[in-house]
C-alpha positions in Angstrom: 82.2 112.1 111.7 82.5 113.7 108.3 80.9 110.7 106.6 78.8 107.6 107.2 79.7 104.6 109.2 78.6 101.1 110.1 78.3 100.1 113.8 77.1 97.1 115.7 76.3 96.6 119.4 79.5 96.5 121.5 78.3 93.4 123.3 79.4 91.6 120.2 83.0 92.8 120.4 85.2 89.8 120.7 88.1 91.4 122.6 86.2 94.5 123.8 83.6 92.5 125.7 86.4 91.1 127.8 88.2 94.4 128.1 85.1 96.2 129.3 85.4 94.3 132.6 89.1 95.3 133.2 89.8 98.7 134.9 92.6 100.5 133.0 91.5 99.2 129.6 90.1 101.6 127.0 86.9 99.6 126.9 86.2 100.0 130.6 83.4 102.6 130.6 83.0 102.1 126.8 81.6 105.2 125.2 79.3 103.0 123.0 77.6 101.8 126.2 76.5 105.2 127.4 75.2 108.6 126.3 73.1 108.6 123.1 74.0 104.9 122.5 71.6 104.0 125.3 68.5 105.3 123.5 66.2 102.5 122.6 66.1 103.5 118.9 70.0 103.3 118.8 70.0 100.0 120.6 67.6 98.5 118.2 69.6 99.8 115.2 72.9 98.4 116.6 71.3 95.0 117.1 69.7 95.0 113.7 73.0 95.9 112.0 74.7 93.0 113.9 72.0 90.6 112.8 72.5 91.7 109.2 76.2 91.4 109.2 76.0 88.0 110.9 73.7 86.7 108.2 76.0 88.1 105.5 79.1 86.5 107.1 77.3 83.2 107.7 76.2 83.1 104.0 79.8 83.1 102.9 82.0 85.1 100.6 80.6 85.6 97.2 77.0 84.5 98.1 74.0 86.5 96.9 73.5 88.0 100.4 77.2 89.0 100.6 77.0 90.7 97.2 73.7 92.4 98.1 75.2 93.8 101.3 78.3 95.1 99.4 76.2 96.7 96.7 74.0 98.4 99.4 77.1 99.9 101.1 78.5 101.0 97.8 75.2 102.8 97.0 75.3 104.5 100.4 78.9 105.6 99.6 78.0 107.4 96.4 79.6 110.9 96.6 81.0 110.2 100.1 84.6 111.2 100.8 85.1 108.9 103.8 83.6 106.1 105.8 84.2 104.7 109.2 83.9 101.0 109.7 82.6 100.5 113.3 82.3 103.5 115.5 80.8 100.9 117.8 81.5 97.2 117.7 84.5 95.5 116.0 85.5 92.8 113.5 83.9 89.4 114.1 86.2 87.3 112.0 88.7 87.2 109.2 85.8 86.8 106.8 84.4 90.1 108.2 87.6 91.9 107.4 87.7 90.5 103.8 84.1 91.8 103.4 85.2 95.4 104.1 88.4 94.9 102.0 86.2 94.0 99.0 83.8 96.9 99.7 86.7 99.3 99.9 88.4 97.9 96.7 85.1 98.4 94.8 84.7 102.0 96.2 88.0 103.6 95.3 86.7 107.2 95.6 85.9 106.8 99.3 88.5 106.6 102.1 87.8 103.9 104.7 89.0 103.9 108.3 88.7 100.6 110.3 89.8 100.9 113.9 90.1 97.5 115.6 91.3 95.7 118.7 91.2 92.3 116.9 95.0 92.1 116.3 94.9 88.4 115.4 92.4 89.1 112.7 94.0 92.2 111.2 97.4 90.5 111.2 96.1 87.5 109.3 95.7 89.4 106.1 98.8 90.5 104.1 99.3 94.2 104.1 99.6 94.0 100.3 96.1 92.7 100.1 94.6 95.7 101.8 93.2 98.3 99.4 95.0 101.6 99.3 91.9 103.4 100.4 91.4 101.3 103.6 93.3 102.3 106.7 93.2 99.6 109.3 94.3 101.2 112.6 95.0 98.9 115.6 93.5 100.4 118.8 95.7 100.0 121.9 93.6 98.0 124.5 95.4 99.8 127.4 94.6 103.3 128.5 97.5 105.8 128.3 99.7 103.3 126.4 100.6 103.2 122.7 100.8 99.6 121.5 102.8 99.5 118.2 101.8 95.9 117.3 100.6 97.0 113.8 102.0 99.5 111.3 99.2 102.0 111.9 97.7 102.4 115.4 95.9 104.6 117.9 95.6 105.0 121.6 93.4 106.7 124.2 95.0 108.9 126.8 93.6 110.4 130.0 93.7 114.1 130.6 97.1 115.2 131.9 99.0 112.1 130.6 102.2 113.0 128.8 101.8 112.2 125.1 104.9 111.2 123.0 105.8 114.0 120.5 105.8 111.5 117.6 102.1 110.9 118.0 99.3 112.9 116.3 96.7 114.2 118.8 93.1 114.2 117.6 92.0 117.8 117.5 88.2 117.1 117.9 88.1 118.1 121.6 89.3 121.6 120.7 86.9 122.0 117.7 83.4 121.2 119.1 84.0 117.4 119.1 84.0 117.2 115.3 86.7 116.1 112.9 86.5 119.4 111.0 88.9 119.1 108.1 91.1 116.6 109.8 91.4 113.2 108.2 94.3 111.8 110.1 92.5 108.6 111.1 91.9 107.8 107.4 95.6 108.5 106.6 98.0 105.5 106.8 100.9 107.9 106.7 99.9 109.0 110.3 101.3 106.1 112.3 99.8 106.9 115.7 96.7 108.9 116.6 95.9 109.8 120.2 92.3 110.3 121.3 91.2 112.0 124.6 89.4 109.6 126.9 85.6 110.2 126.8 
């Protein structure tokens, strides 16, 4: 990733925790449940971040804890071009989405990308209420299938699967598994991004 992100343990994914048990779903064999994510230090950090965000959300919008969390993230973002909301984990509630909307609105110099499988949550907020620097990208729950249930989306395809020409294919696999100078995920003008299964 070209910038910072905020992640929580995938066991707390509302939709993802169900999808992880379904062969053919993108969450079956979840990348955030293997590899470096399995190191004890990473597991502890993911759990700690979840407990923090839970306390913030429980405290309520506009509370002292809510404002402290938002201020801490804004400090982290100083000089940052982009930020990914949840490289592991997902939205917990509509209140959670509003928290990130507020943080993005107060950090206009940083581009935010929020991938989510929580379609009910992301549809509950009017598009006009989403800050211009926050791209919410609905992640298709089914492997090898584009689900256009939201204006901006993404999908994960297996090797050898035919990809529609209209979709943008993530170049990371061909450039050392890095974004390089690509910022398609953060760009709402890119309707569909396709990722390689990993």
